[in-house]
Legacy VTK file of the C-alpha trace (Angstrom):
# vtk DataFile Version 3.0
C-alpha trace
ASCII
DATASET POLYDATA
POINTS 319 float
-71.982 -65.596 -104.169
-73.910 -62.495 -104.359
-75.971 -63.699 -101.070
-72.664 -64.554 -99.374
-71.213 -61.065 -100.331
-74.490 -59.473 -98.936
-74.060 -61.231 -95.493
-70.594 -59.807 -95.239
-72.046 -56.367 -95.389
-74.814 -56.416 -92.871
-76.608 -53.152 -92.246
-76.847 -51.737 -88.878
-78.645 -48.525 -87.723
-75.690 -46.427 -88.685
-74.998 -48.201 -91.966
-72.949 -51.035 -93.257
-70.871 -53.308 -90.876
-68.215 -55.371 -92.526
-68.202 -58.921 -91.194
-65.209 -61.386 -91.721
-66.239 -63.756 -94.567
-66.832 -67.218 -92.973
-64.214 -68.978 -94.725
-61.619 -66.976 -92.761
-62.970 -67.549 -89.659
-61.626 -70.997 -88.901
-58.134 -69.765 -89.443
-58.707 -66.856 -87.168
-60.091 -69.073 -84.492
-57.091 -71.199 -84.880
-54.855 -68.048 -84.533
-56.663 -66.974 -81.545
-56.339 -70.435 -80.104
-52.430 -70.213 -80.586
-52.353 -66.861 -79.043
-53.954 -67.802 -75.971
-51.505 -70.602 -75.590
-48.659 -68.193 -75.827
-50.063 -65.795 -73.198
-50.406 -68.636 -71.032
-46.921 -69.500 -71.544
-45.739 -65.986 -70.632
-47.494 -66.147 -67.553
-46.134 -69.454 -66.492
-42.449 -68.157 -67.417
-43.068 -65.079 -65.086
-43.999 -67.115 -62.236
-40.821 -69.219 -62.715
-38.800 -66.276 -62.447
-40.323 -64.863 -59.197
-39.475 -68.267 -57.283
-35.508 -67.859 -57.450
-35.912 -64.169 -56.274
-37.897 -65.303 -53.137
-34.973 -67.792 -52.636
-32.165 -65.122 -52.808
-34.138 -62.780 -50.465
-34.510 -65.856 -47.998
-30.898 -66.288 -48.094
-30.176 -62.703 -47.394
-32.333 -62.639 -44.618
-30.933 -65.689 -43.101
-27.353 -64.258 -43.621
-28.349 -61.168 -41.820
-29.952 -62.976 -38.983
-26.952 -65.100 -38.456
-24.440 -62.281 -38.842
-26.522 -60.183 -36.019
-26.433 -63.262 -33.942
-22.658 -63.581 -34.154
-21.884 -59.786 -33.688
-24.067 -60.196 -30.537
-21.798 -63.175 -29.371
-18.586 -61.208 -29.933
-19.948 -58.163 -27.801
-20.378 -60.392 -25.010
-17.136 -61.959 -25.277
-14.255 -60.309 -23.284
-11.685 -58.858 -25.503
-8.004 -60.132 -25.015
-5.461 -57.446 -25.802
-2.091 -59.174 -26.824
0.977 -58.456 -25.142
3.225 -55.945 -27.146
5.984 -57.674 -28.919
9.286 -56.390 -27.427
12.052 -56.724 -29.734
15.268 -57.188 -27.827
17.816 -54.269 -28.700
21.534 -55.267 -29.372
23.496 -54.763 -26.103
25.691 -51.462 -26.251
29.079 -51.095 -25.120
29.530 -49.483 -21.760
30.238 -45.734 -22.413
33.793 -44.873 -20.825
34.096 -41.363 -20.047
37.352 -39.901 -21.014
39.227 -38.106 -18.589
39.232 -34.339 -19.277
42.614 -33.141 -20.743
44.939 -31.729 -18.181
45.550 -27.917 -18.855
48.450 -26.677 -17.572
48.109 -23.295 -16.150
50.240 -20.805 -17.963
51.974 -18.548 -15.783
51.166 -14.957 -16.077
54.062 -13.201 -17.126
54.522 -9.837 -15.411
55.053 -6.868 -17.235
58.578 -5.631 -16.848
58.721 -3.205 -14.197
60.298 0.148 -14.873
63.393 0.995 -12.982
62.388 2.818 -9.545
63.778 6.342 -9.005
64.849 6.348 -5.638
65.635 9.660 -3.812
68.975 11.076 -5.085
71.866 10.972 -2.418
74.616 13.021 -3.520
77.182 11.222 -1.105
76.530 8.122 -2.715
79.057 7.818 -5.287
80.074 5.074 -7.714
83.245 3.262 -7.243
84.441 3.555 -10.828
83.918 6.372 -13.035
81.296 6.620 -15.754
83.845 6.874 -18.604
85.335 3.490 -17.158
81.939 1.728 -17.569
81.064 3.007 -20.861
79.842 0.678 -23.401
81.408 -0.381 -26.683
82.641 2.307 -29.132
83.816 0.435 -32.154
85.253 3.380 -34.103
86.530 5.330 -31.044
84.807 8.451 -32.113
83.236 9.516 -28.609
80.021 7.619 -29.287
79.312 4.040 -28.157
77.720 1.647 -30.703
74.331 2.243 -28.944
74.640 6.084 -29.429
75.569 5.595 -33.119
72.203 4.011 -33.437
70.406 7.167 -32.040
72.158 9.555 -34.101
72.048 7.641 -37.187
75.915 7.584 -37.647
78.205 4.677 -38.722
79.614 2.915 -35.775
82.636 1.846 -37.978
83.527 5.375 -39.115
84.570 8.057 -36.565
83.601 10.828 -38.945
80.671 9.815 -40.735
79.696 12.896 -42.702
83.376 13.427 -43.564
83.465 17.043 -42.612
86.693 16.717 -40.605
85.014 16.526 -37.144
84.606 13.000 -35.437
80.997 12.078 -34.562
81.562 12.483 -30.711
82.742 15.836 -30.692
80.108 17.103 -33.117
77.185 15.784 -30.613
79.093 17.271 -27.621
78.953 20.665 -29.372
75.292 20.289 -30.314
75.993 19.759 -34.233
74.485 17.295 -36.612
77.127 14.348 -36.885
75.674 13.442 -40.332
75.629 16.964 -42.112
78.677 18.307 -44.068
77.320 21.887 -43.470
77.144 23.184 -39.774
73.537 22.287 -38.805
72.644 22.543 -35.130
71.591 19.139 -33.630
68.054 20.909 -32.483
67.299 21.077 -36.110
67.431 17.396 -36.894
65.213 14.658 -36.400
67.568 13.060 -33.703
66.640 15.103 -30.765
63.792 17.053 -29.062
63.905 20.139 -26.850
62.019 19.641 -23.587
60.938 22.742 -21.647
59.956 22.884 -17.954
57.767 25.846 -17.607
57.262 25.744 -13.741
60.997 25.275 -12.841
61.996 27.436 -15.961
64.915 25.058 -17.602
65.166 23.267 -21.007
67.285 20.683 -22.435
67.992 18.377 -25.553
67.408 14.609 -25.229
67.184 11.762 -27.877
63.918 11.567 -29.948
63.661 7.876 -29.379
63.606 8.171 -25.743
60.605 8.632 -23.714
60.039 11.545 -20.904
57.747 11.236 -18.106
57.039 13.020 -14.703
58.532 11.156 -11.566
56.440 9.723 -8.883
58.927 10.814 -6.148
59.525 14.524 -7.054
56.782 16.748 -8.421
59.423 18.797 -10.033
61.173 15.825 -11.573
61.340 14.152 -14.900
62.665 10.941 -16.116
64.171 10.032 -19.507
64.047 6.514 -20.370
66.153 4.809 -22.957
65.075 1.829 -25.011
66.615 -0.231 -22.468
66.547 -0.085 -18.416
68.984 3.051 -18.334
67.605 6.466 -17.616
68.255 9.980 -16.602
66.500 11.973 -14.119
66.617 15.800 -13.765
65.090 17.355 -10.663
65.632 20.520 -8.344
66.501 20.698 -4.632
66.804 23.682 -2.288
69.738 25.531 -1.031
70.433 28.810 0.821
70.325 31.522 -1.608
73.685 32.958 -0.192
75.548 29.522 -0.463
77.699 28.973 -3.616
77.270 25.765 -5.523
80.545 24.316 -4.420
79.997 25.028 -0.676
76.422 23.394 -1.068
78.165 20.354 -2.609
81.055 19.924 0.129
78.247 20.080 2.544
76.403 17.389 0.782
79.389 15.209 0.418
81.607 15.847 3.510
84.255 13.184 2.360
85.103 15.354 -0.440
87.619 18.080 -0.744
87.471 21.081 -3.247
90.401 19.991 -5.309
88.179 16.499 -5.980
85.422 18.613 -7.357
85.364 19.040 -11.274
84.315 22.569 -12.292
82.186 23.219 -15.384
83.513 26.673 -16.202
80.695 27.192 -18.838
78.335 25.002 -21.003
77.062 26.189 -24.349
74.611 28.393 -22.430
77.251 29.958 -20.299
76.174 28.108 -17.358
78.643 27.207 -14.598
78.452 23.931 -12.709
80.198 21.008 -11.244
80.430 17.315 -12.048
80.640 14.576 -9.392
83.786 12.577 -9.054
82.217 9.504 -10.591
81.010 11.777 -13.583
77.347 10.257 -13.133
75.835 13.830 -12.021
75.833 17.227 -13.137
74.830 20.157 -10.888
73.738 23.714 -11.969
72.667 26.542 -9.512
70.448 29.745 -9.725
69.433 31.634 -6.671
67.995 29.038 -4.181
67.712 25.995 -6.461
70.221 23.442 -7.546
69.387 21.574 -10.754
70.394 18.050 -10.939
71.036 16.007 -13.981
71.891 12.240 -12.868
72.642 9.167 -14.782
71.206 5.720 -13.543
72.779 2.654 -14.851
70.909 -0.679 -15.833
71.091 -4.114 -14.585
74.490 -5.033 -16.324
76.274 -1.826 -14.990
77.111 -0.877 -18.286
76.753 2.741 -19.580
75.746 2.754 -23.123
74.826 6.492 -23.197
77.636 8.288 -21.646
77.857 11.098 -24.482
73.914 11.571 -24.181
74.139 12.589 -20.599
77.215 14.991 -21.489
74.822 16.389 -24.409
71.906 17.114 -21.945
74.420 18.802 -19.557
75.867 20.808 -22.170
72.478 21.974 -23.462
71.075 22.627 -20.363
69.518 26.182 -19.991
68.083 28.276 -17.161
65.784 31.388 -17.029
64.712 31.426 -20.644
LINES 1 320
319 0 1 2 3 4 5 6 7 8 9 10 11 12 13 14 15 16 17 18 19 20 21 22 23 24 25 26 27 28 29 30 31 32 33 34 35 36 37 38 39 40 41 42 43 44 45 46 47 48 49 50 51 52 53 54 55 56 57 58 59 60 61 62 63 64 65 66 67 68 69 70 71 72 73 74 75 76 77 78 79 80 81 82 83 84 85 86 87 88 89 90 91 92 93 94 95 96 97 98 99 100 101 102 103 104 105 106 107 108 109 110 111 112 113 114 115 116 117 118 119 120 121 122 123 124 125 126 127 128 129 130 131 132 133 134 135 136 137 138 139 140 141 142 143 144 145 146 147 148 149 150 151 152 153 154 155 156 157 158 159 160 161 162 163 164 165 166 167 168 169 170 171 172 173 174 175 176 177 178 179 180 181 182 183 184 185 186 187 188 189 190 191 192 193 194 195 196 197 198 199 200 201 202 203 204 205 206 207 208 209 210 211 212 213 214 215 216 217 218 219 220 221 222 223 224 225 226 227 228 229 230 231 232 233 234 235 236 237 238 239 240 241 242 243 244 245 246 247 248 249 250 251 252 253 254 255 256 257 258 259 260 261 262 263 264 265 266 267 268 269 270 271 272 273 274 275 276 277 278 279 280 281 282 283 284 285 286 287 288 289 290 291 292 293 294 295 296 297 298 299 300 301 302 303 304 305 306 307 308 309 310 311 312 313 314 315 316 317 318
């Protein structure tokens, strides 16, 4: 045994070398033989795995080649574009044009024309006197029902303010018909005072009326009522030495002096004359005749006879 142990520890130049005992070597040899078998088996397995890979690659190459050939075939084949599919639309009912509505033209209503002031002709007298054509006077106080509205009085009471004087008499004397105290008409809201500076005359007129120059005579004004009646005031020339009565008889040769009503004096001490039909008053100064003339409306009714007398009674010259 000692010899066998010495064999296991053989000496070399560097020293001892351990050598596997002999009784272990068969086992080692057998083990090494098994290892080689394993290694051999591993190599065969690897070779087996490589073969399917070659097959897959071959298949892919064949597919790619076949696809290329097919694409080449398609590129040489003419492309046929399919015709668009037209979906039939439902038939629509024909559009019937409606006739435009007939618009009847609206007739234009012309503004009511103002009465034309014609040149005054003293010889043109009315057949009936102004007082005969006067409008309705319900309470018989000297004011027509239309005038009662102008002066704010009661058309059913002859003495609206109960001062003992009937309404018409107070207006003619230029007093307020609504005041118990004696108040002059010019200081009320019922009348205004018009003054013509060029012709030097003035007079009272109803506050509700309008006054405007005339288109016929530069020295003429027109007083317009709420209706179509109006009063115009103007001047005409005469010989300075000629009296008012002589001038009027010359203008109306069919009259005689006894047919002319003379005004002895108005409230301003003026003398004058009144035409036989009572529609016109005349005043004179030097070479001028001042004319106050009433123009009736379409119905020929005289709704403002006392207004005309008020203007004549308030007429003033040379102020």
